[in-house]
N, CA, C and O of each residue as an XYZ file, in Angstrom:
900
protein
N       0.843     -1.198      0.000
C       0.000      0.000      0.000
C       0.878      1.248      0.000
O       1.876      1.308      0.718
N       0.510      2.235     -0.800
C       1.269      3.475     -0.886
C       0.310      4.657     -0.717
O      -0.804      4.650     -1.241
N       0.768      5.674      0.027
C      -0.004      6.892      0.236
C       0.515      7.959     -0.726
O       1.710      8.253     -0.745
N      -0.370      8.530     -1.512
C       0.007      9.627     -2.414
C      -0.722     10.887     -1.962
O      -1.951     10.918     -1.891
N       0.047     11.917     -1.660
C      -0.472     13.164     -1.098
C      -0.177     14.306     -2.076
O       0.871     14.322     -2.722
N      -1.100     15.248     -2.178
C      -0.950     16.345     -3.133
C      -1.097     17.708     -2.476
O      -1.967     17.917     -1.631
N      -0.234     18.629     -2.876
C      -0.462     20.052     -2.679
C      -1.541     20.451     -3.687
O      -1.920     19.640     -4.531
N      -2.037     21.679     -3.613
C      -3.101     22.092     -4.531
C      -2.650     23.214     -5.473
O      -2.541     22.993     -6.679
N      -2.389     24.404     -4.945
C      -2.024     25.546     -5.786
C      -0.679     25.318     -6.472
O       0.336     25.103     -5.810
N      -0.681     25.367     -7.801
C       0.545     25.166     -8.552
C       0.866     23.710     -8.793
O       1.774     23.389     -9.559
N       0.128     22.826     -8.145
C       0.363     21.377     -8.278
C      -0.787     20.715     -9.014
O      -0.594     20.125    -10.077
N      -1.975     20.812     -8.455
C      -3.168     20.293     -9.126
C      -3.881     21.382     -9.926
O      -4.554     21.101    -10.918
N      -3.722     22.623     -9.480
C      -4.433     23.741    -10.101
C      -3.485     24.836    -10.562
O      -2.431     25.053     -9.964
N      -3.871     25.522    -11.630
C      -3.129     26.701    -12.095
C      -3.645     27.922    -11.335
O      -4.210     28.847    -11.919
N      -3.441     27.901    -10.041
C      -4.042     28.922     -9.178
C      -3.027     29.654     -8.321
O      -3.403     30.489     -7.499
N      -1.739     29.355     -8.499
C      -0.724     29.920     -7.604
C      -0.705     31.451     -7.649
O      -0.733     32.106     -6.606
N      -0.659     32.019     -8.857
C      -0.568     33.484     -8.987
C      -1.835     34.161     -8.481
O      -1.764     35.163     -7.770
N      -2.989     33.618     -8.843
C      -4.263     34.187     -8.388
C      -4.356     34.138     -6.877
O      -4.727     35.124     -6.240
N      -4.022     33.002     -6.304
C      -4.102     32.837     -4.858
C      -3.199     33.835     -4.145
O      -3.613     34.469     -3.174
N      -1.971     33.974     -4.621
C      -1.013     34.909     -4.009
C      -1.520     36.340     -4.111
O      -1.456     37.095     -3.141
N      -2.019     36.712     -5.273
C      -2.495     38.081     -5.489
C      -3.679     38.409     -4.575
O      -3.706     39.468     -3.949
N      -4.646     37.512     -4.500
C      -5.816     37.744     -3.641
C      -5.428     37.780     -2.166
O      -5.990     38.554     -1.391
N      -4.467     36.941     -1.780
C      -4.010     36.888     -0.392
C      -3.334     38.212     -0.003
O      -3.634     38.786      1.043
N      -2.433     38.680     -0.845
C      -1.719     39.934     -0.585
C      -2.697     41.107     -0.531
O      -2.625     41.940      0.372
N      -3.610     41.167     -1.502
C      -4.582     42.272     -1.552
C      -5.507     42.273     -0.342
O      -5.884     43.331      0.162
N      -5.867     41.086      0.117
C      -6.784     40.983      1.264
C      -6.119     41.463      2.545
O      -6.741     42.156      3.351
N      -4.862     41.096      2.731
C      -4.144     41.543      3.931
C      -3.984     43.055      3.919
O      -4.177     43.712      4.943
N      -3.632     43.607      2.766
C      -3.457     45.058      2.671
C      -4.785     45.788      2.905
O      -4.826     46.832      3.556
N      -5.869     45.218      2.362
C      -7.186     45.846      2.511
C      -7.601     45.911      3.978
O      -8.143     46.920      4.427
N      -7.350     44.847      4.720
C      -7.791     44.779      6.119
C      -6.824     45.478      7.075
O      -7.252     46.155      8.010
N      -5.521     45.314      6.839
C      -4.521     45.797      7.810
C      -3.710     46.993      7.338
O      -3.114     47.695      8.154
N      -3.680     47.234      6.032
C      -2.851     48.309      5.495
C      -1.398     47.911      5.292
O      -0.587     48.725      4.852
N      -1.066     46.672      5.609
C       0.317     46.198      5.507
C       0.606     45.722      4.080
O      -0.160     44.955      3.496
N       1.744     46.200      3.528
C       2.209     45.715      2.226
C       3.011     44.437      2.464
O       4.031     44.459      3.152
N       2.554     43.345      1.903
C       3.108     42.026      2.197
C       4.306     41.705      1.312
O       4.271     41.915      0.100
N       5.361     41.196      1.930
C       6.509     40.667      1.200
C       6.114     39.297      0.669
O       5.839     38.383      1.446
N       6.086     39.153     -0.653
C       5.617     37.898     -1.257
C       6.718     36.865     -1.439
O       6.521     35.867     -2.132
N       7.864     37.088     -0.831
C       8.907     36.055     -0.804
C       8.526     35.070      0.291
O       9.015     35.149      1.418
N       7.645     34.141     -0.061
C       7.033     33.270      0.938
C       8.049     32.430      1.711
O       7.810     32.072      2.865
N       9.163     32.120      1.091
C      10.145     31.252      1.741
C      10.773     31.891      2.976
O      11.427     31.199      3.756
N      10.589     33.190      3.170
C      11.167     33.862      4.331
C      10.319     33.661      5.591
O      10.782     33.917      6.703
N       9.088     33.207      5.412
C       8.200     33.039      6.565
C       8.434     31.702      7.251
O       8.814     30.719      6.615
N       8.204     31.682      8.541
C       8.442     30.461      9.310
C       7.535     29.330      8.859
O       7.984     28.201      8.662
N       6.254     29.641      8.698
C       5.285     28.648      8.242
C       4.665     29.154      6.939
O       3.928     30.139      6.942
N       4.962     28.483      5.830
C       4.448     28.928      4.535
C       3.062     28.328      4.312
O       2.865     27.425      3.499
N       2.128     28.864      5.061
C       0.713     28.515      4.950
C      -0.067     29.806      5.114
O       0.470     30.786      5.629
N      -1.327     29.828      4.687
C      -2.124     31.046      4.820
C      -2.194     31.507      6.272
O      -1.974     32.680      6.572
N      -2.501     30.576      7.166
C      -2.614     30.928      8.578
C      -1.271     31.335      9.163
O      -1.190     32.282      9.946
N      -0.214     30.615      8.782
C       1.110     30.886      9.328
C       1.662     32.226      8.890
O       2.198     32.978      9.704
N       1.535     32.530      7.600
C       2.030     33.808      7.073
C       1.246     34.960      7.685
O       1.832     35.948      8.128
N      -0.068     34.838      7.711
C      -0.907     35.911      8.241
C      -0.622     36.147      9.716
O      -0.535     37.296     10.150
N      -0.476     35.089     10.485
C      -0.187     35.238     11.908
C       1.155     35.935     12.127
O       1.282     36.779     13.014
N       2.147     35.585     11.324
C       3.461     36.217     11.458
C       3.405     37.694     11.096
O       4.033     38.516     11.763
N       2.664     38.042     10.053
C       2.519     39.445      9.657
C       1.834     40.242     10.765
O       2.236     41.365     11.069
N       0.815     39.663     11.355
C       0.094     40.338     12.448
C       1.010     40.555     13.640
O       1.006     41.628     14.243
N       1.799     39.534     13.983
C       2.698     39.637     15.139
C       3.815     40.649     14.897
O       4.101     41.476     15.764
N       4.444     40.589     13.727
C       5.558     41.485     13.413
C       5.102     42.945     13.397
O       5.830     43.836     13.834
N       3.909     43.172     12.896
C       3.396     44.540     12.793
C       2.585     44.964     14.021
O       1.985     46.039     14.045
N       2.580     44.096     15.041
C       1.925     44.389     16.322
C       0.478     44.841     16.131
O       0.029     45.824     16.722
N      -0.229     44.102     15.297
C      -1.640     44.395     15.048
C      -2.473     43.768     16.165
O      -2.306     42.592     16.487
N      -3.344     44.537     16.735
C      -4.181     44.048     17.836
C      -5.353     43.232     17.289
O      -5.619     43.219     16.087
N      -6.039     42.557     18.200
C      -7.205     41.746     17.840
C      -6.846     40.719     16.761
O      -7.451     40.680     15.689
N      -5.843     39.890     17.078
C      -5.333     38.932     16.097
C      -6.426     38.052     15.496
O      -6.533     37.959     14.273
N      -7.224     37.417     16.319
C      -8.217     36.482     15.817
C      -9.256     37.176     14.947
O      -9.671     36.634     13.923
N      -9.676     38.362     15.346
C     -10.654     39.105     14.554
C     -10.053     39.539     13.218
O     -10.723     39.507     12.186
N      -8.780     39.945     13.250
C      -8.093     40.349     12.016
C      -7.950     39.176     11.065
O      -8.174     39.312      9.862
N      -7.576     38.021     11.605
C      -7.429     36.834     10.760
C      -8.769     36.446     10.144
O      -8.835     36.058      8.977
N      -9.820     36.552     10.922
C     -11.152     36.227     10.426
C     -11.559     37.171      9.294
O     -12.133     36.732      8.298
N     -11.263     38.474      9.444
C     -11.615     39.455      8.422
C     -10.826     39.232      7.143
O     -11.383     39.280      6.047
N      -9.521     38.986      7.285
C      -8.678     38.757      6.109
C      -9.172     37.530      5.344
O      -9.275     37.554      4.118
N      -9.469     36.484      6.059
C      -9.952     35.251      5.422
C     -11.251     35.504      4.668
O     -11.425     35.014      3.553
N     -12.156     36.256      5.260
C     -13.440     36.548      4.637
C     -13.253     37.355      3.349
O     -13.865     37.055      2.324
N     -12.406     38.374      3.414
C     -12.137     39.204      2.237
C     -11.470     38.366      1.149
O     -11.792     38.491     -0.032
N     -10.544     37.517      1.559
C      -9.818     36.653      0.634
C     -10.769     35.731     -0.130
O     -10.667     35.602     -1.350
N     -11.680     35.100      0.580
C     -12.637     34.202     -0.050
C     -13.516     34.967     -1.050
O     -13.801     34.475     -2.141
N     -13.937     36.165     -0.665
C     -14.774     36.964     -1.559
C     -14.023     37.355     -2.826
O     -14.590     37.336     -3.918
N     -12.751     37.710     -2.681
C     -11.941     38.063     -3.847
C     -11.771     36.863     -4.778
O     -11.844     36.999     -5.999
N     -11.545     35.698     -4.194
C     -11.431     34.485     -5.010
C     -12.738     34.204     -5.750
O     -12.727     33.887     -6.940
N     -13.857     34.319     -5.044
C     -15.159     34.062     -5.650
C     -15.406     35.005     -6.831
O     -15.900     34.588     -7.878
N     -15.057     36.277     -6.648
C     -15.256     37.258     -7.713
C     -14.384     36.943     -8.924
O     -14.834     37.040    -10.066
N     -13.155     36.573     -8.669
C     -12.238     36.257     -9.763
C     -12.676     35.000    -10.507
O     -12.667     34.959    -11.738
N     -13.060     33.974     -9.745
C     -13.476     32.705    -10.352
C     -14.765     32.871    -11.156
O     -14.962     32.196    -12.166
N     -15.648     33.777    -10.702
C     -16.894     34.022    -11.442
C     -16.589     34.560    -12.836
O     -17.318     34.283    -13.788
N     -15.510     35.329    -12.951
C     -15.115     35.891    -14.243
C     -14.284     34.916    -15.069
O     -14.377     34.891    -16.296
N     -13.477     34.120    -14.388
C     -12.599     33.187    -15.085
C     -12.351     31.961    -14.205
O     -11.549     32.025    -13.273
N     -13.025     30.852    -14.487
C     -12.842     29.640    -13.682
C     -11.390     29.186    -13.646
O     -10.638     29.409    -14.594
N     -11.006     28.558    -12.566
C      -9.645     28.052    -12.406
C      -9.459     26.802    -13.253
O     -10.364     25.976    -13.371
N      -8.291     26.676    -13.832
C      -7.960     25.532    -14.671
C      -7.103     24.537    -13.885
O      -6.294     24.926    -13.043
N      -7.290     23.279    -14.168
C      -6.430     22.266    -13.564
C      -5.072     22.262    -14.248
O      -4.954     22.677    -15.401
N      -4.045     21.793    -13.541
C      -2.804     21.437    -14.205
C      -3.155     20.258    -15.105
O      -3.753     19.291    -14.632
N      -2.800     20.310    -16.396
C      -3.272     19.282    -17.334
C      -3.103     17.851    -16.831
O      -2.016     17.431    -16.435
N      -4.213     17.121    -16.861
C      -4.205     15.711    -16.471
C      -4.431     15.449    -14.999
O      -4.522     14.293    -14.587
N      -4.526     16.509    -14.187
C      -4.607     16.333    -12.732
C      -5.844     15.556    -12.299
O      -5.744     14.628    -11.496
N      -7.005     15.927    -12.824
C      -8.245     15.261    -12.410
C      -8.232     13.780    -12.784
O      -8.633     12.929    -11.990
N      -7.773     13.479    -13.989
C      -7.719     12.091    -14.436
C      -6.752     11.273    -13.584
O      -7.028     10.121    -13.248
N      -5.622     11.877    -13.239
C      -4.624     11.182    -12.423
C      -5.160     10.902    -11.028
O      -4.965      9.809    -10.495
N      -5.831     11.879    -10.433
C      -6.444     11.688     -9.116
C      -7.477     10.569     -9.153
O      -7.520      9.720     -8.263
N      -8.309     10.577    -10.189
C      -9.344      9.555    -10.324
C      -8.737      8.165    -10.431
O      -9.219      7.217     -9.812
N      -7.672      8.051    -11.226
C      -6.996      6.764    -11.371
C      -6.448      6.278    -10.039
O      -6.698      5.141     -9.638
N      -5.700      7.137     -9.353
C      -5.106      6.736     -8.076
C      -6.176      6.342     -7.065
O      -6.023      5.366     -6.331
N      -7.258      7.111     -7.034
C      -8.314      6.872     -6.052
C      -9.072      5.576     -6.319
O      -9.775      5.066     -5.447
N      -8.921      5.046     -7.544
C      -9.604      3.798     -7.897
C      -8.744      2.563     -7.632
O      -9.234      1.438     -7.724
N      -7.474      2.765     -7.305
C      -6.546      1.651     -7.164
C      -6.609      1.051     -5.760
O      -6.707      1.776     -4.770
N      -6.552     -0.253     -5.685
C      -6.692     -0.948     -4.403
C      -5.437     -0.853     -3.542
O      -5.506     -1.051     -2.329
N      -4.291     -0.552     -4.153
C      -3.044     -0.491     -3.390
C      -2.525      0.927     -3.213
O      -1.343      1.136     -2.942
N      -3.426      1.909     -3.369
C      -3.071      3.320     -3.200
C      -4.137      4.008     -2.354
O      -5.330      3.748     -2.507
N      -3.692      4.890     -1.461
C      -4.603      5.801     -0.756
C      -4.179      7.222     -1.101
O      -2.994      7.489     -1.297
N      -5.134      8.124     -1.176
C      -4.880      9.483     -1.654
C      -5.354     10.510     -0.633
O      -6.387     10.328      0.013
N      -4.592     11.587     -0.494
C      -5.027     12.703      0.349
C      -4.525     14.012     -0.248
O      -3.650     14.020     -1.113
N      -5.092     15.117      0.228
C      -4.664     16.454     -0.153
C      -4.160     17.157      1.090
O      -4.784     17.066      2.148
N      -3.037     17.861      0.982
C      -2.477     18.608      2.112
C      -1.981     19.949      1.582
O      -0.951     20.020      0.912
N      -2.718     20.999      1.886
C      -2.432     22.312      1.317
C      -2.143     23.344      2.397
O      -2.652     23.261      3.515
N      -1.321     24.313      2.039
C      -1.061     25.423      2.949
C      -2.145     26.472      2.919
O      -2.114     27.430      3.692
N      -3.112     26.293      2.022
C      -4.244     27.213      1.971
C      -5.307     26.837      2.984
O      -5.221     25.793      3.630
N      -6.310     27.692      3.121
C      -7.442     27.382      3.993
C      -8.375     26.388      3.311
O      -8.425     26.313      2.083
N      -9.103     25.636      4.103
C     -10.001     24.618      3.546
C     -11.027     25.248      2.608
O     -11.267     24.748      1.509
N     -11.633     26.354      3.053
C     -12.706     26.969      2.273
C     -12.221     27.414      0.896
O     -12.916     27.218     -0.101
N     -11.040     28.006      0.838
C     -10.521     28.469     -0.454
C     -10.079     27.289     -1.309
O     -10.252     27.308     -2.528
N      -9.510     26.264     -0.683
C      -9.097     25.070     -1.425
C     -10.308     24.400     -2.071
O     -10.265     24.024     -3.243
N     -11.378     24.254     -1.306
C     -12.589     23.626     -1.825
C     -13.190     24.445     -2.964
O     -13.662     23.892     -3.957
N     -13.166     25.753     -2.810
C     -13.695     26.657     -3.833
C     -12.928     26.498     -5.148
O     -13.530     26.409     -6.218
N     -11.612     26.463     -5.060
C     -10.775     26.376     -6.265
C     -10.877     25.000     -6.924
O     -10.965     24.904     -8.148
N     -10.865     23.952     -6.133
C     -10.997     22.607     -6.695
C     -12.337     22.446     -7.413
O     -12.399     21.878     -8.504
N     -13.387     22.938     -6.806
C     -14.710     22.848     -7.419
C     -14.768     23.640     -8.712
O     -15.376     23.195     -9.686
N     -14.138     24.814     -8.732
C     -14.106     25.639     -9.928
C     -13.435     24.909    -11.083
O     -13.852     25.034    -12.234
N     -12.391     24.145    -10.767
C     -11.639     23.414    -11.794
C     -12.290     22.081    -12.161
O     -11.814     21.377    -13.051
N     -13.384     21.737    -11.468
C     -14.083     20.495    -11.779
C     -13.428     19.256    -11.215
O     -13.628     18.157    -11.732
N     -12.644     19.420    -10.155
C     -11.989     18.271     -9.525
C     -12.818     17.807     -8.331
O     -13.019     18.552     -7.372
N     -13.287     16.587     -8.403
C     -14.108     16.007     -7.340
C     -13.188     15.441     -6.251
O     -12.429     14.504     -6.498
N     -13.264     16.015     -5.052
C     -12.446     15.544     -3.938
C     -13.317     15.024     -2.800
O     -12.852     14.901     -1.667
N     -14.576     14.719     -3.097
C     -15.534     14.340     -2.062
C     -15.118     13.077     -1.309
O     -15.490     12.891     -0.151
N     -14.350     12.214     -1.964
C     -13.923     10.970     -1.304
C     -12.444     11.007     -0.907
O     -11.864      9.980     -0.555
N     -11.841     12.202     -0.965
C     -10.413     12.349     -0.663
C     -10.235     13.268      0.543
O     -10.721     14.398      0.511
N      -9.557     12.830      1.602
C      -9.323     13.693      2.761
C      -8.518     14.930      2.364
O      -7.587     14.846      1.562
N      -8.885     16.075      2.932
C      -8.208     17.335      2.637
C      -7.802     17.997      3.951
O      -8.661     18.408      4.731
N      -6.492     18.101      4.198
C      -5.967     18.809      5.373
C      -5.444     20.157      4.912
O      -4.906     20.276      3.811
N      -5.602     21.177      5.756
C      -5.283     22.539      5.321
C      -4.808     23.383      6.489
O      -4.716     22.909      7.621
N      -4.503     24.659      6.192
C      -4.071     25.545      7.270
C      -5.238     26.007      8.128
O      -5.042     26.762      9.080
N      -6.441     25.568      7.808
C      -7.560     25.720      8.742
C      -7.332     24.802      9.934
O      -7.789     25.084     11.042
N      -6.619     23.697      9.698
C      -6.341     22.707     10.744
C      -5.110     23.061     11.576
O      -5.081     22.805     12.780
N      -4.081     23.654     10.936
C      -2.829     23.947     11.633
C      -2.020     24.939     10.811
O      -2.167     24.995      9.590
N      -1.160     25.729     11.472
C      -0.346     26.714     10.733
C       0.907     26.083     10.143
O       1.522     26.667      9.251
N       1.298     24.907     10.619
C       2.536     24.255     10.188
C       2.284     23.290      9.040
O       1.370     22.467      9.104
N       3.090     23.390      7.995
C       2.909     22.499      6.840
C       3.137     21.034      7.208
O       2.397     20.158      6.760
N       4.155     20.767      8.017
C       4.393     19.368      8.401
C       3.248     18.838      9.262
O       2.881     17.669      9.150
N       2.687     19.681     10.112
C       1.551     19.237     10.916
C       0.334     18.981     10.036
O      -0.442     18.060     10.293
N       0.169     19.794      9.000
C      -0.923     19.571      8.049
C      -0.747     18.219      7.371
O      -1.707     17.469      7.194
N       0.491     17.918      6.995
C       0.779     16.619      6.384
C       0.470     15.478      7.354
O      -0.066     14.444      6.954
N       0.806     15.669      8.615
C       0.535     14.643      9.619
C      -0.966     14.420      9.768
O      -1.414     13.289      9.956
N      -1.735     15.494      9.685
C      -3.189     15.375      9.765
C      -3.716     14.583      8.579
O      -4.622     13.762      8.724
N      -3.136     14.835      7.390
C      -3.532     14.070      6.198
C      -3.206     12.595      6.379
O      -3.997     11.729      6.005
N      -2.044     12.309      6.952
C      -1.661     10.917      7.211
C      -2.644     10.266      8.184
O      -3.060      9.124      7.986
N      -3.009     10.992      9.223
C      -3.895     10.436     10.249
C      -5.316     10.220      9.734
O      -6.101      9.492     10.343
N      -5.641     10.860      8.606
C      -6.983     10.695      8.036
C      -7.134      9.362      7.308
O      -8.242      8.955      6.959
N      -5.996      8.682      7.083
C      -5.989      7.400      6.388
C      -5.849      6.274      7.409
O      -4.895      6.292      8.187
N      -6.747      5.304      7.443
C      -6.585      4.174      8.363
C      -5.239      3.493      8.157
O      -4.885      3.117      7.040
N      -4.496      3.339      9.245
C      -3.151      2.746      9.188
C      -2.181      3.557      8.339
O      -1.174      3.031      7.866
N      -2.487      4.847      8.145
C      -1.677      5.690      7.270
C      -0.221      5.798      7.682
O       0.651      5.950      6.826
N       0.059      5.722      8.973
C       1.438      5.844      9.449
C       2.311      4.689      8.980
O       3.539      4.784      8.993
N       1.679      3.610      8.571
C       2.434      2.426      8.147
C       2.783      2.437      6.662
O       3.519      1.570      6.193
N       2.255      3.420      5.912
C       2.426      3.408      4.467
C       3.513      4.396      4.024
O       3.573      5.512      4.541
N       4.366      4.005      3.083
C       5.286      4.983      2.488
C       4.473      6.034      1.754
O       3.386      5.744      1.256
N       4.996      7.260      1.683
C       4.214      8.359      1.112
C       5.008      9.114      0.042
O       6.189      9.414      0.218
N       4.339      9.408     -1.054
C       4.869     10.292     -2.095
C       4.024     11.559     -2.105
O       2.794     11.500     -2.103
N       4.698     12.705     -2.117
C       4.010     13.999     -2.106
C       4.322     14.759     -3.384
O       5.486     14.965     -3.725
N       3.271     15.178     -4.094
C       3.433     16.011     -5.287
C       3.243     17.475     -4.884
O       2.190     17.846     -4.364
N       4.255     18.299     -5.122
C       4.185     19.708     -4.767
C       5.001     20.552     -5.723
O       5.654     20.030     -6.627
N       4.961     21.871     -5.515
C       5.633     22.765     -6.451
C       6.553     23.787     -5.793
O       7.216     24.550     -6.495
N       6.609     23.820     -4.467
C       7.380     24.850     -3.786
C       8.532     24.311     -2.956
O       8.564     23.131     -2.605
N       9.489     25.199     -2.644
C      10.627     24.802     -1.813
C      10.163     24.372     -0.431
O      10.769     23.496      0.187
N       9.083     24.990      0.056
C       8.529     24.635      1.368
C       7.926     23.231      1.347
O       7.945     22.531      2.360
N       7.392     22.821      0.198
C       6.903     21.445      0.061
C       8.063     20.462      0.166
O       7.980     19.451      0.863
N       9.140     20.777     -0.535
C      10.315     19.912     -0.526
C      10.906     19.807      0.878
O      11.252     18.716      1.332
N      11.021     20.944      1.562
C      11.590     20.951      2.921
C      10.722     20.143      3.872
O      11.235     19.387      4.697
N       9.411     20.301      3.760
C       8.498     19.557      4.634
C       8.604     18.055      4.368
O       8.556     17.250      5.298
N       8.747     17.685      3.105
C       8.884     16.263      2.760
C      10.178     15.683      3.325
O      10.209     14.534      3.765
N      11.240     16.478      3.311
C      12.497     16.016      3.889
C      12.335     15.764      5.375
O      12.871     14.792      5.907
N      11.592     16.641      6.051
C      11.354     16.465      7.485
C      10.462     15.260      7.765
O      10.624     14.579      8.778
N       9.530     15.008      6.870
C       8.568     13.926      7.073
C       9.076     12.584      6.556
O       8.508     11.539      6.874
N      10.148     12.611      5.755
C      10.643     11.374      5.156
C       9.799     10.909      3.984
O       9.729      9.715      3.696
N       9.147     11.868      3.297
C       8.313     11.547      2.146
C       9.137     11.630      0.858
O      10.108     12.382      0.774
N       8.734     10.850     -0.130
C       9.271     10.983     -1.476
C       8.634     12.221     -2.104
O       7.413     12.275     -2.250
N       9.440     13.214     -2.478
C       8.911     14.458     -3.034
C       9.030     14.449     -4.550
O      10.104     14.191     -5.093
N       7.927     14.732     -5.228
C       7.911     14.857     -6.683
C       7.553     16.300     -7.029
O       6.491     16.793     -6.650
N       8.440     16.964     -7.743
C       8.216     18.350     -8.141
C       7.302     18.415     -9.354
O       7.510     17.713    -10.344
N       6.277     19.278     -9.261
C       5.404     19.556    -10.404
C       5.710     20.965    -10.884
O       5.598     21.923    -10.120
N       6.096     21.094    -12.152
C       6.448     22.410    -12.683
C       7.939     22.666    -12.629
O       8.742     21.743    -12.497
N       8.299     23.954    -12.735
C       9.719     24.309    -12.862
C      10.165     25.410    -11.909
O      11.107     26.144    -12.206
N       9.497     25.528    -10.773
C       9.872     26.578     -9.843
C      11.097     26.212     -9.005
O      11.654     27.062     -8.310
N      11.511     24.957     -9.072
C      12.706     24.484     -8.371
C      13.530     23.637     -9.317
O      13.089     23.292    -10.413
N      14.740     23.306     -8.875
C      15.533     22.288     -9.536
C      15.508     21.064     -8.641
O      16.065     21.071     -7.543
N      14.858     20.017     -9.118
C      14.684     18.818     -8.295
C      14.327     17.642     -9.186
O      13.660     17.810    -10.207
N      14.759     16.483     -8.811
C      14.368     15.240     -9.448
C      13.848     14.303     -8.373
O      14.445     14.217     -7.300
N      12.736     13.586     -8.634
C      11.952     13.559     -9.869
C      11.111     14.813    -10.086
O      10.727     15.500     -9.140
N      10.840     15.088    -11.353
C      10.126     16.295    -11.744
C       9.217     15.983    -12.937
O       9.635     15.334    -13.896
N       7.963     16.457    -12.862
C       7.062     16.357    -14.010
C       6.508     17.743    -14.304
O       6.377     18.574    -13.405
N       6.184     17.986    -15.567
C       5.612     19.274    -15.967
C       4.127     19.321    -15.657
O       3.607     20.345    -15.215
N       3.452     18.211    -15.891
C       2.024     18.082    -15.632
C       1.715     16.584    -15.500
O       2.623     15.764    -15.368
N       0.423     16.241    -15.538
C       0.033     14.842    -15.329
C      -0.461     14.170    -16.607
O      -1.114     13.128    -16.552
N      -0.149     14.769    -17.757
C      -0.623     14.201    -19.012
C       0.004     12.844    -19.293
O      -0.645     11.959    -19.850
N       1.269     12.681    -18.909
C       1.908     11.373    -19.042
C       1.703     10.623    -17.722
O       2.510     10.736    -16.799
N       0.625      9.867    -17.652
C       0.302      9.166    -16.411
C       1.385      8.156    -16.061
O       1.703      7.957    -14.888
N       1.949      7.520    -17.082
C       3.016      6.555    -16.830
C       4.219      7.200    -16.160
O       4.827      6.610    -15.266
N       4.566      8.419    -16.593
C       5.691      9.143    -15.995
C       5.395      9.492    -14.541
O       6.250      9.339    -13.669
N       4.177      9.961    -14.292
C       3.787     10.313    -12.927
C       3.757      9.086    -12.027
O       4.185      9.149    -10.874
N       3.258      7.979    -12.543
C       3.211      6.746    -11.767
C       4.609      6.231    -11.457
O       4.853      5.694    -10.376
N       5.521      6.392    -12.400
C       6.901      5.957    -12.177
C       7.550      6.746    -11.044
O       8.388      6.212    -10.317
N       7.169      8.006    -10.892
C       7.717      8.831     -9.811
C       7.288      8.306     -8.439
O       7.995      8.485     -7.447
N       6.131      7.659     -8.397
C       5.643      7.081     -7.150
C       6.337      5.751     -6.867
O       6.569      5.388     -5.714
N       6.662      5.037     -7.936
C       7.298      3.734     -7.775
C       6.543      2.617     -8.456
O       6.732      1.442     -8.143
N       5.672      2.995     -9.403
C       4.929      2.010    -10.176
C       5.575      1.829    -11.547
O       6.198      2.749    -12.077
N       5.423      0.658    -12.102
C       5.833      0.444    -13.488
C       4.636     -0.084    -14.270
O       3.673     -0.583    -13.689
N       4.706      0.029    -15.574
C       3.599     -0.387    -16.426
C       3.746     -1.842    -16.829
O       4.768     -2.239    -17.387
N       2.726     -2.632    -16.548
C       2.683     -4.031    -16.963
C       1.941     -4.096    -18.294
O       0.716     -4.219    -18.328
N       2.694     -4.013    -19.387
C       2.080     -3.943    -20.708
C       1.343     -5.228    -21.075
O       0.471     -5.212    -21.944
N       1.680     -6.333    -20.427
C       1.013     -7.601    -20.713
C      -0.361     -7.663    -20.060
O      -1.155     -8.559    -20.344
N      -0.629     -6.711    -19.192
C      -1.893     -6.727    -18.451
C      -2.676     -5.446    -18.695
O      -3.111     -4.787    -17.751
N      -2.853     -5.095    -19.967
C      -3.623     -3.901    -20.341
C      -3.100     -2.645    -19.651
O      -3.872     -1.825    -19.155
N      -1.787     -2.511    -19.631
C      -1.129     -1.336    -19.058
C      -1.493     -1.137    -17.586
O      -1.632     -0.006    -17.120
N      -1.642     -2.215    -16.880
C      -1.876     -2.133    -15.434
C      -0.608     -1.620    -14.763
O       0.507     -1.948    -15.171
N      -0.799     -0.812    -13.727
C       0.351     -0.265    -13.001
C       0.652     -1.149    -11.792
O      -0.240     -1.472    -11.008
N       1.904     -1.529    -11.655
C       2.320     -2.433    -10.600
C       3.343     -1.750     -9.718
O       4.312     -1.179    -10.217
N       3.136     -1.804     -8.405
C       4.027     -1.160     -7.460
C       5.315     -1.963     -7.323
O       5.282     -3.167     -7.066
N       6.443     -1.291     -7.495
C       7.734     -1.966     -7.326
C       7.920     -2.334     -5.856
O       7.578     -1.550     -4.971
N       8.440     -3.477     -5.605
C       8.667     -3.921     -4.226
C      10.031     -3.459     -3.738
O      10.405     -3.736     -2.598
């Protein structure tokens, strides 16, 4: 049995730039703070973690109320943008998720640094059905590794399974190193191997997890031992 975990923005969805822009604009609208978008400088590269650090550094009072307001504005901005232009999947993402979720020797989860509400909104916009897939987010915790642990705990006996994580950021790679996960880079924002551009070549993506194609069995994917 193998656990395959996915980031969302920039990994399954072409939403990284939109998400960043709406997040920055929402914080500025509520707090007046101009946000440094070099996300790697923050202790926790998650929506909750970045926002909490900005509030603390700038000594903004009423932390919980401020976080609630920023989140509300952020969701509204996303909704307005998506109404004008729906979010697109990274090519092949939905088909790849469906395939993995149908396999008897694979379990699937989502672990994102975004909030649950925004993640669900974007996935739905792109037409990706995640109703049967556990989704852990920064609504659950500010730490990316803790979010990953929550995703693991959502799977029965999940701690016993090796895990491959598909992500697109340096923070994803660092978290995977801490967790002992196999990290697969999606896109070209880092230099890392294994690396895929998208999910159109399902065989290539499956090979990154550790599967090979059994051509004698109607291209069935078999997990390497």
